[in-house]
C-alpha positions in Angstrom: -6.7 8.4 25.8 -10.4 7.5 25.4 -11.5 5.2 22.7 -13.1 7.0 19.8 -16.8 6.6 19.2 -17.7 4.9 15.9 -18.4 7.4 13.2 -18.6 5.7 9.8 -18.9 9.0 7.8 -15.7 10.4 9.4 -14.0 7.1 8.9 -14.8 7.1 5.2 -13.8 10.7 4.8 -10.5 10.0 6.5 -9.9 7.0 4.3 -10.7 8.8 1.1 -8.4 11.7 2.2 -5.6 9.3 2.9 -6.0 7.6 -0.5 -5.8 11.0 -2.2 -2.7 11.9 -0.3 -1.0 8.6 -1.3 -1.8 9.1 -5.0 -0.4 12.7 -4.7 2.6 11.2 -3.1 3.1 8.8 -6.0 2.6 11.7 -8.4 5.5 13.6 -6.8 7.7 10.5 -6.8 6.9 10.0 -10.5 7.7 13.6 -11.2 11.1 13.3 -9.5 12.0 9.8 -11.0 13.7 11.3 -14.1 16.4 12.7 -11.8 16.8 10.4 -8.9 17.0 6.6 -8.6 14.4 4.6 -6.6 16.7 4.0 -3.6 17.2 7.7 -3.1 13.5 8.2 -3.4 12.9 5.7 -0.7 15.3 7.6 1.5 13.5 10.9 1.2 10.1 9.3 1.4 10.9 7.6 4.7 13.1 10.3 6.2 10.7 13.2 5.6 7.7 11.2 6.9 9.3 10.8 10.4 8.8 14.4 11.6 5.1 14.1 10.7 4.8 10.8 12.5 6.7 12.1 15.6 4.5 15.2 15.7 1.4 13.0 15.6 2.7 10.8 18.4 3.5 13.9 20.6 0.0 15.3 19.9 -1.6 11.9 20.8 0.5 11.8 24.0 2.2 8.6 22.9 5.7 9.8 22.7 8.0 8.2 23.7 5.8 5.3 25.1 4.3 4.5 21.7 7.8 3.7 20.3 8.6 0.9 22.7 9.1 -2.4 21.0 9.2 -6.0 22.2 10.2 -7.4 18.7 13.0 -5.3 17.1 13.9 -8.2 14.8 10.4 -8.3 13.5 10.6 -4.6 12.7 13.9 -5.2 10.9 12.4 -8.0 8.7 9.3 -5.9 8.0 11.5 -2.9 7.1 13.6 -5.0 4.8 10.7 -6.5 2.8 8.7 -3.2 3.0 11.6 -1.1 1.7 12.0 -3.5 -1.2 8.4 -3.2 -2.0 8.6 0.5 -1.9 11.7 0.7 -4.1 10.1 -1.6 -6.7 7.0 0.5 -6.7 8.9 3.7 -7.2 11.0 2.1 -10.0 7.7 1.2 -11.7 6.4 4.7 -11.4 9.3 5.9 -13.5 8.3 3.6 -16.3 4.5 3.1 -16.3 1.5 5.4 -16.2 0.3 6.3 -12.7 -3.1 4.5 -13.1 -1.5 1.3 -14.4 0.8 1.1 -11.4 -2.1 1.5 -9.1 -4.1 -1.2 -11.0 -1.3 -3.7 -10.7 -0.8 -2.9 -7.0 -4.4 -4.0 -6.4 -2.9 -7.5 -6.6 -1.4 -7.1 -3.2 -4.6 -8.0 -1.1 -5.0 -11.1 -3.3 -1.4 -12.2 -2.5 -2.1 -11.5 1.2 -5.0 -14.0 1.2 -2.7 -16.7 -0.3 0.2 -15.9 2.0 -2.0 -15.8 5.1 -3.1 -19.3 4.3 0.4 -20.6 3.7 2.3 -18.7 6.5 -0.3 -18.0 9.2 -2.5 -21.1 8.8 -5.6 -19.0 8.1 -8.5 -21.0 6.6 -9.4 -19.9 3.1 -12.8 -21.0 1.9 -14.2 -21.4 -1.6 -15.5 -17.8 -1.8 -12.2 -16.2 -1.1 -10.4 -18.7 -3.4 -12.8 -17.8 -6.2 -12.3 -14.1 -5.6 -8.5 -14.5 -5.6 -8.7 -16.5 -8.9 -10.9 -13.9 -10.4 -8.5 -11.1 -9.3 -5.5 -12.9 -10.8 -7.4 -13.1 -14.1 -7.8 -9.3 -13.9 -4.1 -8.8 -13.2 -3.2 -11.0 -16.2 -5.5 -8.9 -18.4 -3.7 -5.7 -17.2 -0.3 -7.3 -17.7 -0.9 -9.0 -21.0 -0.3 -6.1 -23.4 3.1 -5.6 -21.5 4.1 -9.2 -21.4 3.5 -9.7 -25.1 6.3 -7.2 -25.8 8.8 -10.0 -24.9 7.5 -12.2 -27.7 6.4 -10.0 -30.6 8.2 -6.7 -29.9 5.1 -4.6 -30.5 5.5 -2.8 -27.2 8.7 -1.4 -25.6 10.2 -4.2 -23.5 11.0 -1.6 -20.8 7.2 -1.3 -20.2 7.0 -5.1 -19.7 9.9 -4.9 -17.2 8.1 -2.0 -15.4 4.9 -4.1 -15.1 6.8 -7.1 -13.7 8.7 -5.1 -11.1 5.5 -3.4 -9.9 3.9 -6.9 -9.6 6.9 -8.1 -7.7 6.7 -5.1 -5.5 3.0 -5.9 -4.8 4.1 -9.4 -3.8 6.7 -8.0 -1.4 4.1 -5.6 0.0 1.9 -8.6 0.7 4.8 -10.3 2.6 5.2 -7.1 4.5 1.5 -7.2 5.5 2.0 -10.7 6.9 4.9 -9.4 9.0 2.6 -6.6 10.2 -0.1 -9.1 11.2 2.5 -10.8 13.4 3.8 -7.5 14.8 0.4 -6.2 15.9 0.2 -9.1 18.4 2.9 -7.3 20.5 3.4 -3.8 19.1 1.5 -0.6 19.0 0.5 0.8 15.6 2.6 3.9 16.2 5.7 1.8 16.8 5.1 -0.2 13.6 4.7 2.9 11.5 7.7 4.8 13.1 10.2 1.9 13.1 9.3 1.1 9.5 10.3 4.7 8.5 13.5 4.4 10.5 14.5 1.0 9.0 13.5 2.1 5.5 15.6 5.2 5.8 18.7 3.3 6.9 18.3 0.5 4.5 17.9 2.9 1.5 21.4 4.2 2.3 22.7 0.9 1.1 21.8 2.0 -2.5 24.3 4.9 -2.3 26.9 3.2 -4.5 24.3 2.7 -7.2 24.2 6.3 -8.5 22.5 8.8 -6.2 22.1 12.2 -7.8 22.1 15.8 -6.5 18.5 16.7 -7.2 17.3 20.0 -8.7 15.3 22.3 -6.5 12.1 21.1 -8.1 13.0 17.4 -7.7 14.0 18.0 -4.1 10.7 19.7 -3.4 8.9 16.7 -4.9 10.9 14.3 -2.7 10.4 16.2 0.5 6.7 16.6 -0.3 6.3 12.9 -1.0 7.6 12.1 2.5 5.3 14.7 4.1 2.3 13.5 2.2 3.1 9.9 2.9 3.4 10.5 6.6 0.2 12.5 6.8 -1.6 9.9 4.7 -0.5 7.2 7.1 -1.8 9.2 10.0 -5.2 9.7 8.3 -5.4 6.1 7.4 -4.6 5.0 11.0 -7.2 7.5 12.3 -9.8 6.2 9.9 -9.7 2.8 11.5 -10.3 4.3 14.9 -13.8 5.5 13.7 -15.0 2.6 11.6 -14.6 -1.1 10.9 -12.3 -2.2 8.2 -15.2 -3.8 6.2 -16.7 -0.3 5.9 -13.5 1.6 5.1 -11.5 -0.8 2.9 -13.6 -0.6 -0.3 -12.8 3.1 -0.6 -9.2 2.1 -1.3 -10.3 1.7 -4.9 -11.0 5.4 -5.1 -7.3 5.6 -5.8 -8.0 4.5 -9.4 -10.2 7.5 -10.0 -7.7 9.8 -8.5 -4.8 8.2 -10.4 -6.6 8.4 -13.8 -7.6 12.1 -13.2 -4.1 13.2 -11.9 -2.2 11.1 -14.4 -4.2 12.7 -17.3 -3.9 16.3 -15.8 -0.2 16.1 -14.9 1.4 13.6 -17.2 -1.1 13.4 -20.1 -1.6 9.7 -19.5 -4.8 8.1 -21.0 -5.6 4.6 -19.6 -6.2 1.9 -22.1 -9.5 0.0 -22.3 -7.8 -3.3 -21.5 -6.2 -1.8 -18.4 -9.6 -0.5 -17.2 -11.3 -3.9 -17.8 -8.6 -5.7 -15.9 -8.6 -3.2 -13.1 -12.4 -3.5 -12.8 -12.1 -7.3 -12.4 -9.4 -6.9 -9.7 -11.5 -4.3 -7.9 -14.6 -6.5 -8.0 -12.6 -9.4 -6.6 -11.2 -7.2 -3.8 -14.7 -6.0 -2.9 -15.9 -9.6 -2.8 -13.2 -10.6 -0.4 -14.0 -7.6 1.8 -17.7 -8.4 1.8 -16.9 -12.1 2.7 -14.7 -11.0 5.6 -17.5 -8.7 6.8 -20.0 -11.6 6.6 -17.7 -14.0 8.5 -17.1 -11.3 11.2 -20.9 -11.0 11.7 -21.2 -14.8 11.9 -18.4 -15.0 14.5 -20.1 -12.3 16.5 -23.4 -14.2 16.5 -21.5 -17.4 17.6 -20.0 -15.6 20.6 -23.4 -14.1 21.6 -24.9 -17.6 21.5 -22.1 -19.0 23.7 -22.5 -16.1 26.1 -26.2 -16.7 26.3 -26.4 -20.4 26.4 -22.9 -21.7 27.2 
């Protein structure tokens, strides 16, 4: 298949559409969370995404060739940590407002910067370290009203627990991203997406002894819908990066906060607090700073290669 021509407007549109689908997916999961435990939610989310992904592979002409893997153990490890991240995130959705969960999850790219330096040997300069520090301050501002419930009892301790498990899930998601960075060295994107769905589906079955429930028709529709939306969202996200550079597309991830606030208010009657919005704004600013820094470094590396080609 021919390489897609760059089309920034299409890339941005696909990215925003994928962000909206992922927020809608989280909305359906939150709606079903009163009836089913997180492990069962992970099962439906992963299982119901597979037909969408397989259909996409067939349409792209990459089935079954796109599913070949040279690193099955790498997929297993990525599936294990990614499934844990997903389960913690879904557990948090059952406790916290939708917009607050999204705000805390913005810590994930910050964790990736730190882990990439520790585990992959990537060089982290002062600008990115400053951005990470600024982002962590924003995360602490978001978490502070929840964490104080452990000491003064003014807030339900369950909310503090919810905030901590979402933050832990974000850390697990960052580890999963490190595994993905290693997998892309030998694996096709299609294989990474598909085998994650397979491993997450199988691993979620281990939670069967912990109280799976027979869902109502409404909850079942939400669970199936979350998988379909998640699979479609992944396809749109993957397609977005075929038409534009990550530096152009990545900042639009933060549109999820606008969607989460609007949907959370319309569906669940959730009103974000001023403290949460301030903290989220700081985290978003730090994330954008990291993205801009990466874009600048990419340009500089490109100029360096051109110089070597011309004069080397």
